[in-house]
C-alpha positions, 0 to 999 in steps of 0.5 A: 887288749893293751894295744886297744887301750893304748890306741883309745888313750892316744885318740882321746888325748889327741882329740882333747888337744884339738878342742883346746881354747885359746884366751887373751886377757886384759885388765880394766883399771877404773878410777873414780873422778873427783866430785863425780860418779863417773869412772875413767878406765885404763885398759891393760893388754900387757902392753909396754908402758912408760912413766914419762907418758903418763896414764893412757885412758880409753879414748873415743873417735875424737880423742877425748877420754871415755867416761863410764857411769860405773865399772859395770857400764865399762864391762857391758861395753867390753862384753859386747866385744866378746870379753868375759868377766874373770875376777875383780878387786878394788884398792883404796888409795887415800879417798879414791877407789881404784877398781881392777877387773880381769877379763878374757876373750876366746880367740883363734890360734891365729889371733893368739899368735898375732897378739903374742907377736904384738907384745914383743 
């Protein structure tokens, strides 16, 4: 009987490992434009940044900054690409709101390994 329980437990543990989900995360950092309702969004994938290069906002195919109507508009854009909302908070600096939205995306083991290699 103990042997049966041990085998069953081992089978359950190995099965759970097969269905483990892999996620990558990103953070959308949105700042409101002066005298406008539009939002400029910076995407943080965990990449290395530099103080000297300044803030890098999302750009379109022509190299112009992409402006969203709101953070929800930005989330809809990312949602179409498979990203899921996790958490959000806002920080007020002076008279400007800075929005932070954390997103996740389920990826394969191969995609996860590729993302981790890119970060290094």
